[in-house]
C-alpha positions as CSV (number, residue, x, y, z in Angstrom):
1,M,115.3,-4.5,108.2
2,G,112.1,-6.1,106.6
3,G,108.8,-4.2,106.0
4,S,106.3,-3.9,108.7
5,V,102.6,-3.3,109.0
6,R,100.6,-2.1,111.9
7,C,96.8,-2.4,112.0
8,S,94.7,-0.7,114.8
9,N,91.2,-1.2,115.8
10,V,90.6,2.5,116.1
11,G,91.5,3.1,112.4
12,L,93.8,1.9,109.6
13,R,97.4,3.1,110.1
14,L,99.8,1.7,107.6
15,Y,103.7,2.1,107.6
16,R,104.9,0.7,104.4
17,H,108.4,-0.1,103.7
18,P,109.3,0.0,100.1
19,S,109.9,-3.5,100.0
20,L,106.3,-4.3,101.3
21,D,104.2,-6.3,98.8
22,E,100.6,-5.4,97.8
23,G,99.2,-8.6,99.4
24,S,100.3,-7.6,102.9
25,M,98.6,-4.2,102.4
26,I,95.4,-5.7,101.4
27,G,95.4,-8.4,104.1
28,C,96.0,-5.6,106.7
29,D,93.2,-3.5,105.2
30,K,90.8,-6.4,105.5
31,M,91.7,-7.1,109.1
32,A,91.1,-3.5,109.8
33,M,87.8,-3.5,108.2
34,K,86.8,-6.7,110.1
35,N,87.9,-5.3,113.4
36,D,86.0,-2.0,112.8
37,S,82.8,-3.9,111.8
38,T,82.5,-6.0,114.9
39,V,80.0,-5.2,117.7
40,T,80.7,-7.0,121.1
41,E,77.8,-5.4,122.9
42,F,74.6,-3.4,122.6
43,I,73.2,-0.7,124.6
44,L,69.5,-1.0,125.5
45,A,67.7,2.3,125.3
46,G,65.3,1.2,127.9
47,L,61.7,2.5,128.6
48,T,62.7,6.0,129.6
49,D,65.7,8.2,130.2
50,Q,64.1,10.3,132.9
51,P,65.5,9.8,136.3
52,E,62.2,10.5,138.1
53,L,60.5,7.6,136.4
54,Q,63.1,5.1,137.0
55,L,61.9,4.1,140.6
56,P,58.0,3.9,139.9
57,L,58.9,1.9,136.8
58,F,61.2,-0.4,138.9
59,I,58.6,-1.0,141.5
60,L,55.8,-1.6,138.8
61,F,57.9,-4.0,137.0
62,L,59.1,-5.8,140.3
63,V,55.4,-6.1,141.4
64,Y,54.5,-7.5,137.8
65,H,57.3,-10.1,137.8
66,T,56.5,-11.3,141.4
67,V,52.8,-11.7,140.6
68,T,53.6,-13.5,137.4
69,V,56.0,-15.9,139.2
70,V,53.8,-16.5,142.1
71,G,50.6,-16.8,140.2
72,N,51.9,-19.2,137.6
73,L,53.9,-21.3,140.0
74,S,50.8,-21.7,142.3
75,L,48.5,-22.6,139.2
76,M,51.1,-25.1,138.0
77,S,51.4,-26.7,141.4
78,L,47.7,-26.8,141.9
79,I,47.2,-28.6,138.4
80,F,50.1,-30.9,139.0
81,L,49.0,-32.0,142.6
82,N,45.3,-32.2,142.1
83,S,44.3,-35.5,140.3
84,D,40.7,-34.0,139.6
85,L,42.4,-31.5,137.2
86,Q,44.2,-33.9,135.0
87,T,42.1,-33.1,132.0
88,P,43.0,-31.8,128.5
89,M,42.0,-28.3,129.3
90,Y,44.1,-28.1,132.4
91,F,47.1,-29.8,130.7
92,F,47.1,-26.9,128.2
93,L,46.7,-24.4,130.9
94,F,49.6,-25.9,132.7
95,N,51.9,-25.5,129.7
96,L,50.5,-21.9,129.1
97,S,51.4,-21.0,132.6
98,F,54.9,-22.5,132.1
99,I,55.5,-20.5,129.0
100,D,54.3,-17.3,130.7
101,L,56.7,-18.0,133.4
102,C,59.6,-18.4,131.3
103,Y,58.5,-15.7,129.1
104,S,58.7,-13.2,132.0
105,F,62.2,-14.3,132.9
106,V,63.4,-13.6,129.5
107,F,63.3,-9.8,129.6
108,T,62.0,-8.7,133.1
109,P,65.3,-9.3,135.1
110,K,67.3,-7.3,132.5
111,T,64.7,-4.6,132.4
112,L,64.9,-4.3,136.3
113,M,68.6,-4.0,136.0
114,S,68.3,-1.1,133.7
115,F,66.4,1.0,136.1
116,V,69.3,0.8,138.7
117,S,72.3,0.9,136.5
118,E,73.8,3.8,134.7
119,K,74.6,2.1,131.4
120,N,72.4,-0.8,130.4
121,T,74.5,-3.0,128.1
122,I,74.1,-6.8,126.9
123,S,76.7,-8.7,125.0
124,F,76.2,-9.7,121.4
125,R,75.8,-13.4,122.3
126,G,73.5,-12.4,125.4
127,C,71.4,-10.3,122.8
128,M,71.1,-13.3,120.5
129,V,70.2,-15.7,123.4
130,Q,67.5,-13.2,124.6
131,L,66.2,-13.0,121.0
132,F,66.0,-16.6,120.6
133,F,64.0,-17.4,123.7
134,F,61.8,-14.3,123.3
135,C,60.6,-15.8,119.8
136,F,60.6,-19.4,121.1
137,F,58.2,-18.6,124.0
138,A,56.1,-16.0,122.1
139,Y,55.5,-18.4,119.1
140,S,54.9,-21.3,121.4
141,E,52.3,-19.3,123.4
142,C,50.6,-18.5,120.2
143,Y,50.3,-22.2,119.2
144,V,49.2,-23.2,122.8
145,L,46.4,-20.7,122.7
146,T,45.5,-22.2,119.3
147,A,45.3,-25.6,120.7
148,M,43.3,-24.5,123.7
149,A,40.7,-22.9,121.2
150,Y,40.5,-26.2,119.5
151,D,39.9,-28.0,122.7
152,R,37.1,-25.8,123.7
153,Y,35.5,-26.3,120.5
154,V,35.6,-30.1,120.7
155,A,34.4,-30.0,124.3
156,I,31.3,-27.7,123.4
157,C,30.4,-28.8,119.9
158,Q,31.4,-32.6,120.1
159,P,30.9,-33.4,123.9
160,L,30.1,-37.1,123.4
161,L,33.4,-37.5,121.4
162,Y,35.5,-35.2,123.5
163,M,37.7,-37.9,125.4
164,V,38.1,-39.8,122.2
165,I,39.2,-36.8,120.1
166,M,41.2,-35.2,122.9
167,S,43.1,-38.2,124.1
168,P,46.3,-37.9,126.0
169,R,48.3,-38.9,123.1
170,T,46.5,-36.2,120.8
171,C,47.1,-33.6,123.6
172,S,50.8,-34.5,123.8
173,L,51.3,-34.2,120.1
174,M,49.6,-30.9,120.0
175,M,51.9,-29.5,122.7
176,F,55.0,-31.1,121.0
177,G,54.0,-29.5,117.8
178,S,53.5,-26.1,119.6
179,Y,57.1,-26.1,121.1
180,F,58.6,-27.5,117.8
181,M,57.0,-24.6,115.8
182,G,58.2,-22.3,118.3
183,L,61.7,-23.6,118.3
184,A,61.7,-23.4,114.3
185,G,60.6,-19.9,114.2
186,A,63.2,-18.7,116.9
187,T,65.9,-20.6,115.2
188,V,65.2,-19.1,111.7
189,H,65.2,-15.5,113.3
190,T,68.3,-16.0,115.4
191,V,70.2,-17.7,112.4
192,F,69.5,-14.8,109.9
193,M,70.3,-12.3,112.6
194,V,73.6,-13.7,113.6
195,R,74.5,-13.6,109.8
196,L,74.0,-9.6,109.7
197,N,76.9,-7.3,110.1
198,F,76.8,-4.7,112.9
199,C,79.3,-1.8,112.5
200,D,77.6,1.4,113.0
201,S,75.4,2.4,116.1
202,N,75.0,-0.3,118.9
203,I,72.1,1.3,120.6
204,I,68.8,-0.6,120.5
205,N,65.9,1.7,120.7
206,H,64.0,-0.9,122.9
207,Y,64.1,-2.4,126.4
208,L,65.0,-5.8,125.0
209,C,66.7,-7.5,121.9
210,D,63.9,-7.5,119.4
211,I,63.8,-8.4,115.9
212,F,63.1,-5.1,114.0
213,P,65.1,-2.8,116.3
214,L,68.0,-5.0,115.7
215,L,67.6,-4.9,111.9
216,Q,67.7,-1.1,112.0
217,L,71.3,-1.3,113.4
218,S,72.6,-3.5,110.8
219,C,75.1,-2.0,108.2
220,S,74.7,-5.0,105.8
221,S,71.6,-5.8,103.6
222,T,68.6,-6.7,105.8
223,Y,66.2,-7.6,102.8
224,A,66.4,-11.4,103.5
225,S,66.1,-11.1,107.2
226,E,63.1,-8.7,106.8
227,L,61.4,-10.9,104.3
228,V,61.8,-14.1,106.4
229,S,60.8,-12.3,109.6
230,S,57.7,-10.9,108.0
231,V,56.7,-14.2,106.6
232,V,57.4,-16.2,109.9
233,I,55.5,-13.5,112.0
234,S,52.5,-13.3,109.6
235,T,52.1,-17.1,109.4
236,V,52.3,-17.6,113.1
237,V,49.7,-14.7,113.7
238,I,47.4,-15.3,110.9
239,A,47.3,-19.1,111.3
240,S,46.8,-18.8,115.1
241,S,44.1,-16.1,114.8
242,V,42.2,-18.0,112.0
243,V,42.0,-21.1,114.1
244,I,41.0,-19.3,117.2
245,L,38.4,-17.1,115.6
246,M,36.9,-20.2,113.6
247,S,36.8,-22.2,116.9
248,Y,34.9,-19.6,118.7
249,A,32.5,-18.7,115.8
250,L,31.6,-22.4,115.6
251,I,31.1,-22.4,119.4
252,L,28.9,-19.4,119.3
253,F,27.0,-20.9,116.3
254,N,26.5,-24.0,118.2
255,I,25.3,-22.2,121.3
256,I,22.8,-20.1,119.2
257,Q,21.6,-23.4,117.6
258,L,21.2,-25.1,120.8
259,S,19.3,-22.1,122.3
260,S,17.1,-22.2,119.4
261,D,16.2,-25.8,119.8
262,V,15.5,-25.3,123.6
263,L,13.3,-22.4,122.7
264,Y,11.3,-24.4,120.1
265,E,10.9,-27.2,122.7
266,W,9.7,-24.8,125.4
267,V,7.2,-23.2,122.8
268,D,6.0,-26.8,122.0
269,Y,5.6,-27.6,125.6
270,K,3.6,-24.3,126.3
271,V,1.3,-25.1,123.2
272,I,0.7,-28.6,124.5
273,R,-0.1,-27.5,127.9
274,Q,-2.4,-24.8,126.9
275,N,-4.3,-27.3,124.7
276,K,-4.6,-29.6,127.6
277,D,-6.0,-26.8,129.8
278,W,-8.5,-25.7,127.2
279,A,-9.6,-29.5,126.7
């Protein structure tokens, strides 16, 4: 009877016949290593493991989620149905509410389930999907806030040119750019995360599939992923923060300058008035 090989997912068990060649042994060894290094699901550690806190946290997150959904849907409906609110500021506010609504659905339902289930698990694909949408909406929100800061700068510092600068086409392009940059950042993170090898612990020390908690579980080199993640996150945060801070700094400077001009005009008026009274 010919040689036979048996590969087990639990461990490598080889039954070698004297006539079995070296290639079959190597192939079986690779198969066992591949099976041992594949993670099909993760366990989310959650916010707490204390049973007495499960119910209060469940109620807190449920109230938060309900308020978020109702509040954002109400604001979006009000902006959409009221023709007087069809302005650039409310256009950005509508999209910000939409992002906040979707962002809440990325992790809140799974977090609520973790408080009522004994084992909070998520599949590998589900984890990657959650990571993608988490990054997508988080980055998009940063860029939308940046666009809103620029919109306020133009409205206050360039009021006569506001409708020319913030035209519907410009607003649409800014919003498209916000979503596109969010999509690009999320895609980069997800692609680099999928290429990693998870073969040791599958317990994520977090309540959702986030970048760095997942990197801690990888048994392969994470240098490239950590470098790319740090560059992308730093670029988004720094670029958004610089534009927002500059916009509000210019707004504050313009308000101070305007107040000074008004004060000088008021002083000149008082001086002229006093001179007339003395005359």
